[in-house]
C-alpha positions in Angstrom: 4.5 -5.7 -12.4 2.5 -8.8 -11.5 1.1 -10.4 -8.4 -1.1 -13.0 -8.1 -3.8 -12.0 -5.4 -5.8 -14.8 -5.5 -6.3 -16.0 -1.7 -3.7 -18.6 -1.1 -1.7 -18.4 -4.1 2.0 -18.3 -4.0 3.2 -14.7 -5.2 6.6 -15.9 -5.7 8.5 -19.1 -6.1 12.2 -17.9 -5.3 14.1 -15.6 -3.2 13.4 -13.9 -0.1 9.7 -13.8 -0.5 9.1 -17.6 -0.9 6.0 -18.8 0.4 4.6 -15.7 1.3 1.2 -14.8 -0.1 -0.6 -11.6 -1.0 -4.4 -12.0 0.0 -7.6 -9.9 0.1 -7.6 -8.7 4.0 -10.0 -6.0 5.7 -9.5 -2.9 7.8 -9.9 -4.8 11.0 -7.5 -7.8 10.4 -4.7 -5.1 9.5 -5.5 -2.7 12.4 -2.9 -4.7 14.7 -0.1 -4.1 12.3 -0.6 -0.9 11.0 -1.3 0.6 14.4 2.0 -1.0 15.6 4.1 0.4 12.5 2.4 3.7 11.5 0.5 5.1 14.1 1.3 3.4 17.9 0.0 7.0 19.5 -3.5 6.3 18.2 -6.2 3.6 19.1 -7.5 1.6 16.7 -10.8 3.2 16.5 -8.9 6.4 16.1 -7.1 5.5 13.0 -10.4 4.7 10.8 -10.8 6.9 8.3 -13.5 8.0 5.4 -13.8 5.0 2.9 -13.1 2.0 5.4 -16.5 1.0 4.4 -16.6 1.6 0.8 -17.3 -1.2 -1.3 -14.6 -0.6 -3.4 -12.0 0.0 -1.0 -9.2 -2.8 -0.8 -7.1 -4.3 1.9 -4.4 -6.8 0.9 -2.0 -8.3 3.5 0.9 -10.5 2.9 1.0 -13.4 5.3 3.9 -15.5 6.6 3.7 -19.5 5.4 1.4 -21.5 7.5 2.6 -21.8 10.8 5.0 -19.1 10.9 3.2 -16.2 12.2 0.1 -14.2 10.7 0.7 -10.8 8.8 3.5 -9.2 7.7 2.7 -6.6 5.3 -0.7 -4.5 4.4 -1.5 -1.7 2.3 -5.3 -0.4 1.6 -6.3 1.1 -1.9 -9.4 3.2 -2.6 -10.3 5.2 -5.7 -10.0 8.5 -4.9 -9.2 11.4 -7.4 -5.4 12.7 -6.8 -5.3 15.7 -5.3 -1.9 16.9 -7.3 -3.8 17.1 -11.2 -1.1 19.8 -12.2 1.7 17.0 -11.7 -0.4 14.5 -13.5 0.1 13.9 -17.7 -3.8 14.4 -18.2 -6.4 12.8 -16.6 -6.3 10.0 -14.5 -8.8 7.2 -12.8 -6.8 7.4 -9.8 -6.7 5.0 -6.6 -4.7 6.2 -3.5 -2.6 3.7 -1.6 -2.3 4.4 2.4 -1.8 2.2 5.3 1.0 0.6 3.8 2.9 -1.4 6.7 5.7 -4.3 6.9 6.4 -5.7 10.0 10.0 -4.2 11.2 11.3 -7.9 11.4 11.1 -8.5 7.8 11.7 -5.0 6.4 13.5 -5.5 3.4 12.4 -8.8 2.5 10.4 -7.6 -0.7 7.0 -7.4 1.4 6.9 -3.9 0.1 7.2 -4.5 -3.6 4.8 -7.7 -3.2 2.0 -5.3 -2.0 2.8 -2.5 -4.5 2.7 -5.5 -7.4 -0.6 -6.7 -6.2 -2.0 -2.9 -5.7 -1.0 -2.2 -9.6 -2.9 -5.3 -10.8 -6.2 -4.4 -8.4 -6.0 -1.2 -10.0 -5.5 -2.1 -13.8 -7.8 -4.7 -13.3 -10.2 -2.1 -12.4 -9.5 0.1 -15.2 -7.6 2.5 -13.4 -4.5 4.4 -14.2 -2.8 6.0 -11.6 -1.5 4.8 -8.1 -1.1 8.0 -5.8 -0.2 7.9 -2.2 1.4 10.5 0.8 4.6 8.7 1.1 6.8 9.4 4.4 9.9 10.9 3.8 11.6 7.8 5.1 9.9 6.1 2.7 10.5 8.0 -0.4 13.5 6.1 -1.8 11.5 2.9 -1.7 8.7 4.2 -3.8 11.1 5.8 -6.4 12.7 2.3 -7.0 9.1 0.9 -8.0 8.6 3.7 -10.6 6.5 6.2 -8.2 7.8 9.4 -9.0 7.6 12.6 -6.3 5.1 15.3 -7.5 5.1 17.5 -4.6 7.2 19.2 -1.9 7.4 18.1 1.5 4.3 18.7 3.9 2.7 17.6 7.0 0.0 15.3 7.6 -2.0 15.6 10.9 -1.4 13.0 13.3 1.8 12.0 11.8 5.4 13.0 13.3 7.4 12.8 9.6 7.1 14.8 6.8 5.5 13.5 3.5 5.8 14.0 -0.3 3.0 13.1 -2.7 4.2 10.2 -5.0 2.2 8.9 -8.3 2.8 6.0 -10.5 1.2 5.8 -14.0 -0.1 2.2 -14.4 -1.4 0.8 -17.9 -4.9 -1.1 -17.8 
């Protein structure tokens, strides 16, 4: 997987993602989209998580072409030990993917794929070799199509209605 994550660089020149851009972002800039898609029952202040101010934490956003709206997708990455070591094939320099959201109006257009490609590039450029996430059951198939494997049974995440599974993707640096 590969994505150009330089600010303002096109990620794709053809297909449904034409003209969309993946750029670095921030917790503040992505908060509105994350709240509307993932946690509408919480305030933006309640959505803050440990690690948001960690200098290694990275937020990415997919932006619509100029003049066609703002953010249409986002995700957050932070170097965090994977909580399921028994599910891994050896030690890992792991990063957690979380707070991934796509505007429902463009879901299915490749936004999530662009974000995961950018995440893989970011992690491998920093010597990481594993990306893991708490995936909502409704997103398990999406992550599986991108190469993630389910490594846990279903479980509940506090403050979230939908059950989750642990998923992990080995990447090469």
